[in-house]
Backbone as ProteinMPNN parsed JSONL, in Angstrom:
{"seq_chain_A": "MLTPGLQVSTVAEVIQLAVAPVFLLSGVGVILTVLTNRLARVVERARGLEAASSTADWPMRQGELQVLVRRARLMNRAITLSTLCALLVSFVVVALFVDAFVDLNLSTLIAAMFVIAMFSLIVGLLCFLREVFLAIGALRIGVKKK", "coords_chain_A": {"N_chain_A": [[165.107, 92.332, 71.581], [162.327, 93.812, 73.193], [160.279, 96.6, 72.223], [159.671, 99.6, 74.161], [156.888, 100.364, 74.173], [155.553, 98.005, 73.55], [156.098, 96.354, 75.67], [154.394, 96.662, 77.949], [151.918, 95.712, 77.023], [152.707, 93.135, 76.427], [153.429, 92.17, 78.947], [150.904, 92.248, 80.123], [149.596, 90.297, 78.588], [151.077, 88.016, 79.283], [150.529, 87.885, 81.99], [147.805, 87.322, 81.844], [147.984, 84.758, 80.745], [149.188, 83.49, 82.877], [147.343, 83.448, 84.903], [145.548, 81.225, 85.175], [147.319, 79.05, 85.977], [148.048, 80.149, 88.462], [145.653, 80.175, 89.886], [145.354, 77.434, 90.013], [147.495, 76.872, 91.69], [146.523, 77.927, 94.118], [144.447, 76.147, 94.613], [145.881, 73.742, 94.906], [147.246, 74.437, 97.167], [145.192, 74.432, 99.087], [144.564, 71.717, 99.041], [146.983, 70.721, 100.049], [146.811, 71.71, 102.657], [144.654, 70.214, 103.68], [145.761, 67.64, 103.487], [148.04, 67.818, 105.206], [146.77, 68.298, 107.643], [145.35, 65.903, 107.986], [147.514, 64.122, 108.147], [148.686, 65.043, 110.515], [146.724, 64.313, 112.37], [146.852, 61.519, 112.147], [149.466, 61.028, 113.032], [149.269, 62.01, 115.633], [147.407, 60.186, 116.722], [148.881, 57.817, 116.467], [151.015, 58.326, 118.195], [149.615, 58.415, 120.582], [148.812, 55.746, 120.763], [151.315, 54.484, 120.963], [152.132, 55.46, 123.423], [150.454, 54.092, 125.074], [151.501, 51.575, 125.132], [152.197, 49.869, 127.17], [149.978, 48.742, 128.238], [147.494, 46.116, 128.779], [146.062, 45.468, 126.482], [147.789, 45.807, 124.345], [148.772, 44.012, 122.243], [146.511, 43.894, 120.553], [146.342, 46.517, 119.776], [148.579, 46.876, 118.203], [148.043, 46.136, 115.57], [146.36, 48.209, 114.781], [148.188, 50.292, 114.958], [149.948, 49.59, 112.903], [148.311, 50.021, 110.68], [148.022, 52.778, 110.906], [150.648, 53.566, 110.406], [150.915, 52.827, 107.712], [148.988, 54.547, 106.632], [150.143, 57.03, 107.257], [152.44, 56.948, 105.662], [151.286, 56.948, 103.098], [150.036, 59.457, 103.185], [152.285, 61.059, 103.392], [153.486, 60.59, 100.896], [151.471, 61.673, 99.265], [151.533, 64.356, 100.066], [154.15, 65.038, 99.321], [154.015, 64.663, 96.507], [151.993, 66.501, 95.837], [153.203, 68.87, 96.629], [155.35, 68.854, 94.857], [153.875, 69.219, 92.512], [152.917, 71.845, 92.962], [155.345, 73.24, 92.968], [156.238, 72.767, 90.322], [154.192, 74.014, 88.853], [154.634, 76.621, 89.678], [157.151, 77.014, 88.516], [156.305, 76.903, 85.874], [154.865, 79.31, 85.634], [156.957, 81.154, 86.02], [158.546, 80.453, 83.824], [156.849, 81.188, 81.739], [156.964, 83.985, 81.872], [159.732, 84.388, 81.485], [160.018, 83.328, 78.912], [158.548, 85.184, 77.473], [160.101, 87.491, 77.521], [162.747, 86.93, 76.987], [164.797, 85.825, 74.369], [164.013, 82.998, 73.825], [162.691, 79.768, 73.125], [160.534, 78.364, 75.017], [158.327, 76.771, 74.992], [157.963, 73.963, 74.762], [159.222, 73.055, 77.087], [157.622, 74.347, 79.018], [155.129, 73.154, 78.522], [155.796, 70.474, 79.107], [156.511, 70.639, 81.838], [154.043, 71.391, 82.905], [152.424, 69.183, 82.279], [153.742, 67.165, 83.732], [153.347, 68.215, 86.27], [150.566, 67.915, 86.48], [150.318, 65.112, 86.363], [151.679, 64.514, 88.705], [149.972, 65.678, 90.593], [147.685, 64.109, 90.152], [148.588, 61.501, 90.899], [149.22, 62.044, 93.551], [146.66, 62.651, 94.548], [145.501, 60.151, 94.181], [146.971, 58.659, 96.04], [146.026, 59.906, 98.335], [143.33, 59.144, 98.169], [143.605, 56.376, 98.507], [144.545, 56.369, 101.124], [142.279, 57.309, 102.439], [140.546, 55.166, 101.973], [141.913, 53.215, 103.468], [141.62, 54.314, 106.032], [138.836, 54.171, 106.365], [138.502, 51.419, 106.164], [139.846, 50.663, 108.468], [138.097, 51.436, 110.39], [136.253, 49.43, 110.429], [137.443, 47.361, 111.742], [136.973, 46.952, 114.521], [134.265, 46.463, 114.545], [131.559, 44.342, 115.043], [129.783, 41.937, 113.196], [126.277, 41.4, 112.941]], "CA_chain_A": [[164.546, 93.031, 72.718], [161.031, 94.417, 72.906], [160.204, 98.051, 72.329], [158.981, 99.965, 75.405], [155.439, 100.38, 74.019], [155.044, 96.64, 73.498], [156.359, 95.633, 76.909], [153.229, 96.675, 78.827], [150.92, 94.786, 76.486], [153.254, 91.788, 76.557], [153.281, 91.8, 80.358], [149.481, 91.983, 80.343], [149.289, 88.995, 77.974], [151.701, 86.957, 80.087], [149.745, 87.799, 83.237], [146.578, 86.602, 81.5], [148.341, 83.343, 80.609], [149.622, 82.947, 84.171], [146.247, 83.459, 85.882], [145.05, 79.86, 85.415], [148.22, 78.312, 86.871], [148.03, 80.729, 89.811], [144.464, 79.619, 90.54], [145.691, 76.036, 90.303], [148.348, 76.899, 92.885], [145.709, 78.106, 95.324], [143.753, 74.879, 94.836], [146.852, 72.777, 95.434], [147.504, 74.87, 98.552], [144.092, 73.928, 99.92], [144.774, 70.267, 99.132], [148.095, 70.505, 100.985], [146.306, 71.959, 104.011], [143.87, 69.038, 104.071], [146.683, 66.506, 103.648], [148.857, 67.966, 106.415], [145.892, 68.116, 108.808], [145.107, 64.455, 108.151], [148.758, 63.516, 108.618], [148.844, 65.413, 111.925], [145.814, 63.464, 113.152], [147.385, 60.149, 112.145], [150.651, 61.019, 113.903], [148.775, 62.167, 117.008], [146.81, 58.909, 117.136], [149.962, 56.832, 116.606], [151.739, 58.641, 119.44], [148.755, 57.98, 121.68], [148.892, 54.283, 120.855], [152.637, 54.122, 121.461], [152.174, 55.795, 124.851], [149.69, 53.062, 125.788], [152.079, 50.277, 124.785], [152.389, 49.016, 128.356], [148.691, 48.213, 128.698], [147.238, 44.703, 128.478], [145.509, 45.291, 125.132], [148.79, 46.229, 123.37], [148.807, 43.207, 121.009], [145.41, 44.274, 119.684], [146.626, 47.876, 119.303], [149.666, 46.85, 117.232], [147.427, 46.127, 114.24], [145.91, 49.578, 114.514], [149.386, 51.098, 114.735], [150.447, 49.273, 111.563], [147.44, 50.729, 109.727], [148.379, 54.196, 110.998], [151.937, 53.739, 109.72], [150.62, 52.795, 106.269], [148.282, 55.79, 106.31], [151.108, 58.135, 107.312], [153.295, 56.854, 104.457], [150.493, 57.405, 101.959], [149.869, 60.905, 103.3], [153.587, 61.655, 103.087], [153.618, 60.56, 99.434], [150.513, 62.625, 98.697], [152.05, 65.702, 100.34], [155.335, 65.222, 98.473], [153.596, 64.814, 95.113], [151.254, 67.756, 95.71], [154.198, 69.938, 96.71], [156.029, 68.832, 93.563], [152.95, 69.849, 91.58], [152.934, 73.292, 93.205], [156.64, 73.754, 92.498], [156.267, 72.749, 88.861], [153.293, 75.063, 88.369], [155.357, 77.877, 89.908], [158.147, 77.1, 87.449], [155.577, 77.213, 84.635], [154.59, 80.751, 85.644], [158.236, 81.829, 85.791], [158.96, 80.185, 82.443], [156.003, 82.009, 80.865], [157.526, 85.333, 81.852], [161.058, 84.341, 80.855], [159.808, 83.098, 77.481], [158.021, 86.403, 76.849], [161.06, 88.591, 77.497], [164.06, 86.468, 76.551], [164.658, 85.203, 73.052], [164.073, 81.544, 73.958], [161.416, 79.093, 72.888], [160.363, 77.456, 76.153], [156.982, 76.195, 74.942], [158.031, 72.531, 75.04], [159.537, 72.925, 78.516], [156.437, 74.773, 79.76], [154.128, 72.089, 78.381], [156.265, 69.285, 79.826], [156.393, 70.884, 83.283], [152.632, 71.393, 83.275], [151.942, 67.79, 82.22], [154.327, 66.466, 84.884], [152.645, 68.732, 87.446], [149.235, 67.299, 86.54], [150.507, 63.707, 86.752], [152.046, 64.522, 90.114], [148.745, 65.935, 91.351], [146.825, 62.926, 90.017], [149.111, 60.412, 91.729], [149.045, 62.488, 94.93], [145.246, 62.466, 94.9], [145.265, 58.708, 94.293], [147.511, 58.273, 97.354], [145.057, 60.405, 99.311], [142.155, 58.283, 98.086], [143.981, 55.101, 99.123], [144.595, 56.599, 102.57], [140.893, 57.396, 102.907], [140.037, 53.788, 102.002], [142.526, 52.557, 104.628], [140.997, 54.849, 107.245], [137.487, 53.607, 106.456], [138.676, 50.001, 106.456], [140.268, 50.515, 109.866], [136.903, 51.605, 111.228], [135.528, 48.159, 110.459], [138.214, 46.377, 112.501], [136.342, 46.657, 115.808], [132.819, 46.323, 114.411], [131.122, 42.948, 114.916], [128.585, 41.753, 112.387], [125.167, 40.765, 113.671]], "C_chain_A": [[163.251, 93.711, 72.3], [161.108, 95.934, 73.009], [159.398, 98.412, 73.571], [157.461, 99.969, 75.301], [154.832, 98.993, 74.039], [155.205, 95.9, 74.826], [155.133, 95.584, 77.82], [152.173, 95.714, 78.313], [151.409, 93.346, 76.58], [153.125, 91.29, 77.993], [151.826, 91.461, 80.655], [149.092, 90.622, 79.765], [149.857, 87.847, 78.804], [150.949, 86.784, 81.4], [148.443, 87.048, 82.974], [146.849, 85.108, 81.359], [148.652, 82.703, 81.964], [148.486, 82.857, 85.189], [145.754, 82.044, 86.182], [146.012, 79.046, 86.28], [148.236, 78.858, 88.299], [146.794, 80.256, 90.564], [144.687, 78.15, 90.886], [146.557, 75.952, 91.553], [147.527, 77.075, 94.158], [144.915, 76.837, 95.635], [144.666, 73.818, 95.418], [147.206, 73.147, 96.874], [146.434, 74.38, 99.51], [144.23, 72.422, 100.104], [145.893, 69.96, 100.119], [147.669, 70.746, 102.427], [145.52, 70.757, 104.52], [144.8, 67.858, 104.356], [147.503, 66.625, 104.93], [148.011, 67.835, 107.679], [145.598, 66.639, 109.053], [146.35, 63.756, 108.671], [148.973, 63.828, 110.098], [147.944, 64.559, 112.818], [146.328, 62.035, 113.242], [148.571, 60.053, 113.096], [150.232, 61.143, 115.365], [148.188, 60.864, 117.54], [147.895, 57.849, 117.35], [150.761, 57.079, 117.886], [150.931, 58.224, 120.656], [148.795, 56.478, 121.875], [150.241, 53.834, 121.413], [152.764, 54.411, 122.96], [151.448, 54.749, 125.682], [150.261, 51.669, 125.546], [152.269, 49.351, 125.978], [151.085, 48.406, 128.851], [148.482, 46.782, 128.208], [146.729, 44.491, 127.055], [146.487, 45.714, 124.03], [148.833, 45.34, 122.13], [147.69, 43.564, 120.031], [145.67, 45.65, 119.048], [147.735, 47.905, 118.251], [149.131, 46.837, 115.793], [146.955, 47.512, 113.835], [147.097, 50.495, 114.227], [149.971, 50.836, 113.348], [149.612, 49.963, 110.48], [147.786, 52.219, 109.73], [149.703, 54.489, 110.301], [151.73, 53.738, 108.207], [149.927, 54.076, 105.826], [149.245, 56.968, 106.282], [152.023, 58.119, 106.091], [152.547, 57.339, 103.219], [150.295, 58.919, 102.002], [151.173, 61.618, 102.97], [153.816, 61.682, 101.574], [152.704, 61.585, 98.781], [150.99, 64.059, 98.898], [153.252, 65.993, 99.45], [154.932, 65.474, 97.025], [152.822, 66.107, 94.887], [152.2, 68.954, 95.774], [154.997, 70.015, 95.413], [155.164, 69.491, 92.5], [152.988, 71.369, 91.736], [154.24, 73.917, 92.718], [156.698, 73.819, 90.977], [155.352, 73.821, 88.267], [153.938, 76.435, 88.578], [156.429, 78.083, 88.848], [157.506, 77.419, 86.101], [155.314, 78.715, 84.551], [155.87, 81.532, 85.371], [158.669, 81.661, 84.334], [158.12, 80.973, 81.441], [156.559, 83.429, 80.753], [158.897, 85.36, 81.175], [160.913, 84.193, 79.344], [159.332, 84.364, 76.771], [159.084, 87.477, 76.669], [162.471, 88.198, 77.101], [163.856, 85.701, 75.251], [164.918, 83.695, 73.145], [162.712, 80.978, 73.6], [161.265, 78.028, 73.974], [159.026, 76.732, 76.126], [156.978, 74.701, 75.251], [158.299, 72.288, 76.529], [158.32, 73.278, 79.368], [155.368, 73.682, 79.715], [154.522, 70.847, 79.173], [156.128, 69.468, 81.335], [154.928, 70.84, 83.726], [152.067, 69.977, 83.274], [152.479, 66.991, 83.406], [153.643, 66.927, 86.174], [151.277, 68.072, 87.593], [149.331, 65.814, 86.917], [150.856, 63.6, 88.229], [150.817, 64.743, 90.991], [147.813, 64.726, 91.314], [147.297, 61.802, 90.931], [148.995, 60.776, 93.213], [147.612, 62.305, 95.403], [144.887, 60.984, 95.005], [145.817, 58.163, 95.612], [146.558, 58.71, 98.466], [143.817, 59.524, 99.331], [142.428, 56.931, 98.741], [144.028, 55.232, 100.643], [143.196, 56.679, 103.151], [140.289, 55.996, 102.994], [140.626, 53.012, 103.179], [141.877, 53.021, 105.924], [139.601, 54.263, 107.439], [137.557, 52.121, 106.774], [139.064, 49.753, 107.901], [139.089, 50.697, 110.812], [136.151, 50.298, 111.398], [136.217, 47.106, 111.323], [137.482, 45.972, 113.779], [134.853, 46.424, 115.727], [132.478, 44.842, 114.211], [129.854, 42.893, 114.098], [127.525, 41.036, 113.194], [124.754, 39.476, 113.007]], "O_chain_A": [[163.116, 94.137, 71.153], [161.897, 96.48, 73.78], [158.54, 97.64, 73.999], [156.794, 99.605, 76.27], [153.704, 98.821, 74.502], [154.507, 94.916, 75.07], [154.864, 94.54, 78.412], [151.587, 94.969, 79.1], [150.61, 92.433, 76.79], [152.76, 90.139, 78.231], [151.546, 90.493, 81.361], [148.337, 89.877, 80.39], [149.194, 86.828, 79.002], [150.757, 85.662, 81.867], [148.024, 86.228, 83.791], [146.047, 84.284, 81.797], [148.405, 81.514, 82.166], [148.659, 82.244, 86.242], [145.561, 81.703, 87.349], [145.569, 78.406, 87.234], [148.421, 78.094, 89.246], [146.874, 79.965, 91.758], [144.254, 77.684, 91.94], [146.371, 75.06, 92.381], [147.813, 76.436, 95.17], [144.734, 76.494, 96.803], [144.273, 73.078, 96.321], [147.439, 72.268, 97.703], [146.742, 73.959, 100.626], [144.033, 71.909, 101.206], [145.771, 69.046, 100.934], [148.13, 70.046, 103.329], [145.7, 70.331, 105.661], [144.635, 67.162, 105.358], [147.65, 65.648, 105.663], [148.489, 67.313, 108.686], [145.598, 66.182, 110.196], [146.257, 62.891, 109.542], [149.401, 62.957, 110.854], [148.358, 64.133, 113.896], [146.247, 61.41, 114.299], [148.671, 59.107, 113.877], [150.777, 60.46, 116.232], [148.446, 60.486, 118.682], [147.831, 57.075, 118.305], [151.137, 56.132, 118.577], [151.485, 57.738, 121.643], [148.811, 55.988, 123.004], [150.307, 52.919, 122.233], [153.437, 53.672, 123.678], [151.775, 54.538, 126.849], [149.558, 50.677, 125.742], [152.482, 48.153, 125.795], [151.098, 47.623, 129.801], [149.203, 46.302, 127.333], [146.952, 43.426, 126.48], [146.067, 45.954, 122.898], [148.926, 45.877, 121.026], [147.895, 43.538, 118.817], [145.261, 45.903, 117.915], [147.824, 48.863, 117.482], [149.713, 47.463, 114.907], [147.128, 47.933, 112.691], [147.022, 51.367, 113.361], [150.439, 51.765, 112.689], [150.155, 50.434, 109.481], [147.836, 52.848, 108.673], [149.862, 55.538, 109.677], [152.31, 54.563, 107.502], [150.241, 54.626, 104.771], [149.174, 57.811, 105.387], [152.344, 59.176, 105.546], [153.107, 58.055, 102.39], [150.378, 59.587, 100.971], [151.16, 62.671, 102.333], [154.286, 62.683, 101.034], [153.11, 62.286, 97.854], [150.865, 64.886, 97.995], [153.357, 67.083, 98.887], [155.448, 66.391, 96.385], [152.981, 66.745, 93.847], [152.016, 69.935, 95.054], [155.29, 71.106, 94.923], [155.672, 70.245, 91.671], [153.08, 72.094, 90.745], [154.236, 74.997, 92.126], [157.155, 74.812, 90.41], [155.711, 74.462, 87.279], [153.796, 77.317, 87.731], [156.6, 79.19, 88.338], [158.096, 78.124, 85.282], [155.521, 79.321, 83.5], [155.865, 82.471, 84.576], [159.104, 82.618, 83.694], [158.631, 81.384, 80.399], [156.614, 83.998, 79.663], [159.183, 86.257, 80.382], [161.613, 84.863, 78.584], [159.668, 84.594, 75.61], [158.98, 88.296, 75.756], [163.314, 89.073, 76.9], [162.851, 85.013, 75.073], [165.907, 83.188, 72.616], [161.693, 81.65, 73.761], [161.806, 76.928, 73.858], [158.626, 76.138, 77.127], [156.075, 74.22, 75.936], [157.68, 71.423, 77.148], [158.022, 72.581, 80.338], [154.778, 73.332, 80.737], [153.682, 70.237, 79.834], [155.68, 68.558, 82.033], [154.614, 70.314, 84.794], [151.31, 69.612, 84.173], [151.739, 66.22, 84.018], [153.39, 66.118, 87.067], [150.873, 67.712, 88.699], [148.519, 65.318, 87.698], [150.382, 62.699, 88.921], [150.644, 64.074, 92.01], [147.221, 64.363, 92.331], [146.496, 61.214, 91.658], [148.704, 59.912, 94.04], [147.374, 61.858, 96.525], [144.056, 60.606, 95.832], [145.196, 57.3, 96.233], [146.318, 57.968, 99.418], [143.309, 59.194, 100.403], [141.574, 56.4, 99.451], [143.609, 54.327, 101.365], [142.95, 56.17, 104.245], [139.603, 55.67, 103.962], [139.919, 52.234, 103.821], [141.613, 52.212, 106.814], [139.228, 53.9, 108.555], [136.76, 51.616, 107.565], [138.662, 48.752, 108.494], [139.094, 50.161, 111.921], [135.484, 50.09, 112.412], [135.629, 46.062, 111.605], [137.381, 44.784, 114.087], [134.22, 46.202, 116.759], [133.028, 44.178, 113.333], [128.951, 43.708, 114.284], [127.828, 40.177, 114.022], [123.837, 38.804, 113.479]]}, "name": "protein", "num_of_chains": 1, "seq": "MLTPGLQVSTVAEVIQLAVAPVFLLSGVGVILTVLTNRLARVVERARGLEAASSTADWPMRQGELQVLVRRARLMNRAITLSTLCALLVSFVVVALFVDAFVDLNLSTLIAAMFVIAMFSLIVGLLCFLREVFLAIGALRIGVKKK"}
């Protein structure tokens, strides 16, 4: 157990260590906001297309709906992976504090959680990038070349 005089300095050191992951959490939060807004737009557009399913141009709209379904799946994966990243980073912060005050060596666990969090964020961003490419590709569907 730590002596009372050392606890304040230890808490200060742990807070200093936890600042970077907390800033990362705010960045991931912004990413999640962007992802959920894009997903909401995709869902709104898909619902609009489904509502117009009785019109004469429905066969042409089915292709657009299929693209929207693919985009929604990619956004769902990106949101899931980004949320996993945020959870793991939160666990890293908790583990930093637990490691400082309990006689455990959690350095390997902390490092592993952080690496997994970064891989999760990377794959989530790649899903987002793929969704952006799909959205841009869908814009070209109705454009005729001269």
